[in-house]
Backbone as CSV, one residue per row, in Angstrom:
resi,resn,N_x,N_y,N_z,CA_x,CA_y,CA_z,C_x,C_y,C_z
1,MET,-78.609,-47.788,-197.496,-78.074,-46.490,-197.167,-77.233,-46.613,-195.898
2,THR,-76.058,-45.972,-195.878,-75.143,-46.057,-194.752,-75.297,-44.846,-193.852
3,SER,-75.348,-45.088,-192.567,-75.461,-44.009,-191.584,-74.061,-43.642,-191.092
4,VAL,-73.778,-42.349,-191.036,-72.479,-41.871,-190.568,-72.718,-40.999,-189.357
5,SER,-72.100,-41.366,-188.248,-72.264,-40.529,-187.056,-71.198,-39.446,-187.063
6,LYS,-71.607,-38.268,-186.696,-70.674,-37.138,-186.649,-70.061,-37.066,-185.256
7,ALA,-68.752,-37.048,-185.215,-68.060,-36.975,-183.933,-68.388,-35.657,-183.260
8,GLY,-68.722,-35.705,-181.995,-68.994,-34.493,-181.252,-70.409,-33.976,-181.412
9,SER,-71.229,-34.644,-182.182,-72.586,-34.147,-182.373,-73.426,-34.353,-181.122
10,ALA,-73.144,-35.400,-180.377,-73.861,-35.634,-179.128,-73.172,-34.835,-178.021
11,GLU,-73.968,-34.142,-177.206,-73.400,-33.362,-176.109,-72.903,-34.284,-175.016
12,ARG,-71.712,-34.019,-174.555,-71.165,-34.781,-173.447,-71.555,-34.077,-172.157
13,VAL,-71.780,-34.829,-171.131,-72.079,-34.261,-169.823,-70.751,-34.027,-169.116
14,LEU,-70.493,-32.771,-168.738,-69.248,-32.423,-168.075,-69.433,-32.451,-166.568
15,SER,-68.377,-32.784,-165.882,-68.443,-32.768,-164.415,-68.620,-31.320,-163.955
16,PRO,-69.154,-31.124,-162.769,-69.321,-29.763,-162.258,-67.992,-29.001,-162.190
17,ARG,-66.911,-29.697,-161.850,-65.591,-29.040,-161.758,-65.124,-28.542,-163.127
18,VAL,-65.298,-29.345,-164.152,-64.899,-28.952,-165.504,-65.754,-27.773,-165.970
19,SER,-67.027,-27.815,-165.701,-67.916,-26.706,-166.080,-67.490,-25.423,-165.396
20,GLU,-67.128,-25.525,-164.118,-66.676,-24.355,-163.360,-65.392,-23.785,-163.962
21,LEU,-64.444,-24.653,-164.298,-63.177,-24.200,-164.865,-63.357,-23.599,-166.262
22,LYS,-64.301,-24.133,-167.036,-64.566,-23.569,-168.370,-65.055,-22.126,-168.255
23,LYS,-65.799,-21.818,-167.206,-66.254,-20.442,-166.991,-65.108,-19.558,-166.515
24,LYS,-64.300,-20.093,-165.595,-63.209,-19.308,-165.002,-62.123,-18.950,-166.013
25,ILE,-61.926,-19.764,-167.028,-60.835,-19.529,-167.982,-61.020,-18.207,-168.735
26,HIS,-62.233,-17.688,-168.724,-62.511,-16.409,-169.390,-62.454,-15.221,-168.432
27,ASP,-62.118,-15.467,-167.178,-62.055,-14.426,-166.154,-60.606,-13.955,-166.005
28,ASP,-60.338,-12.709,-166.406,-58.966,-12.191,-166.367,-58.367,-12.220,-164.965
29,LYS,-59.164,-11.882,-163.957,-58.647,-11.872,-162.585,-58.253,-13.289,-162.160
30,TYR,-59.075,-14.256,-162.498,-58.771,-15.657,-162.163,-57.472,-16.095,-162.834
31,LEU,-57.328,-15.779,-164.118,-56.115,-16.182,-164.846,-54.873,-15.518,-164.267
32,THR,-54.967,-14.233,-163.951,-53.832,-13.513,-163.379,-53.415,-14.140,-162.053
33,THR,-54.399,-14.417,-161.210,-54.111,-15.037,-159.914,-53.499,-16.421,-160.091
34,ALA,-54.026,-17.200,-161.021,-53.506,-18.545,-161.265,-52.066,-18.493,-161.768
35,ILE,-51.771,-17.587,-162.672,-50.408,-17.451,-163.208,-49.443,-17.010,-162.113
36,GLU,-49.870,-16.054,-161.286,-49.017,-15.600,-160.186,-48.753,-16.734,-159.191
37,ARG,-49.753,-17.562,-158.939,-49.595,-18.693,-158.023,-48.610,-19.715,-158.588
38,ILE,-48.731,-20.001,-159.870,-47.807,-20.935,-160.511,-46.375,-20.396,-160.442
39,ALA,-46.200,-19.114,-160.731,-44.868,-18.500,-160.682,-44.297,-18.553,-159.269
40,SER,-45.136,-18.321,-158.281,-44.688,-18.357,-156.892,-44.234,-19.761,-156.489
41,VAL,-45.015,-20.758,-156.838,-44.669,-22.141,-156.497,-43.381,-22.557,-157.211
42,LEU,-43.254,-22.208,-158.487,-42.035,-22.563,-159.227,-40.808,-21.854,-158.660
43,SER,-40.955,-20.576,-158.337,-39.835,-19.817,-157.770,-39.386,-20.411,-156.446
44,ARG,-40.351,-20.728,-155.584,-40.021,-21.312,-154.287,-39.313,-22.648,-154.478
45,ASN,-39.792,-23.435,-155.417,-39.178,-24.732,-155.685,-37.747,-24.572,-156.184
46,LEU,-37.521,-23.616,-157.053,-36.162,-23.395,-157.564,-35.216,-22.985,-156.447
47,VAL,-35.677,-22.104,-155.577,-34.838,-21.646,-154.473,-34.541,-22.800,-153.525
48,GLU,-35.548,-23.620,-153.240,-35.349,-24.733,-152.311,-34.457,-25.822,-152.882
49,THR,-34.540,-26.064,-154.180,-33.769,-27.168,-154.755,-32.391,-26.750,-155.239
50,ARG,-32.234,-25.507,-155.620,-30.938,-25.066,-156.156,-30.198,-24.126,-155.225
51,GLY,-30.904,-23.490,-154.321,-30.270,-22.554,-153.411,-30.008,-21.214,-154.086
52,VAL,-29.646,-20.269,-153.279,-29.365,-18.932,-153.792,-28.024,-18.490,-153.234
53,THR,-27.111,-18.134,-154.117,-25.789,-17.687,-153.689,-25.664,-16.180,-153.745
54,GLY,-26.699,-15.516,-154.228,-26.622,-14.072,-154.388,-26.175,-13.701,-155.790
55,ASN,-25.815,-14.701,-156.577,-25.369,-14.482,-157.945,-26.583,-14.584,-158.862
56,SER,-26.779,-13.613,-159.717,-27.940,-13.633,-160.600,-27.886,-14.772,-161.619
57,ALA,-26.741,-15.432,-161.736,-26.613,-16.537,-162.687,-26.633,-17.892,-161.978
58,ASP,-27.298,-17.962,-160.815,-27.377,-19.232,-160.062,-27.883,-20.376,-160.938
59,PHE,-28.820,-20.063,-161.793,-29.417,-21.123,-162.604,-28.397,-21.788,-163.526
60,MET,-27.279,-21.116,-163.791,-26.268,-21.668,-164.685,-25.327,-22.618,-163.959
61,LEU,-25.389,-22.645,-162.640,-24.476,-23.480,-161.860,-24.812,-24.954,-161.956
62,GLN,-26.037,-25.269,-162.265,-26.447,-26.673,-162.291,-26.098,-27.338,-163.575
């Protein structure tokens, strides 16, 4: 008789950080804050690397 192991049947031990993030992903306030932070960092980076001329189509200059 052949034994077949089922993938994922054994529980993996997650690091404390991963466990914490798995809980936070269901928190609307956490997600909103994280998205706003990402948008802020990206916006700042765009302004610093491309500059702002006052033209709403600055992104098309590159």
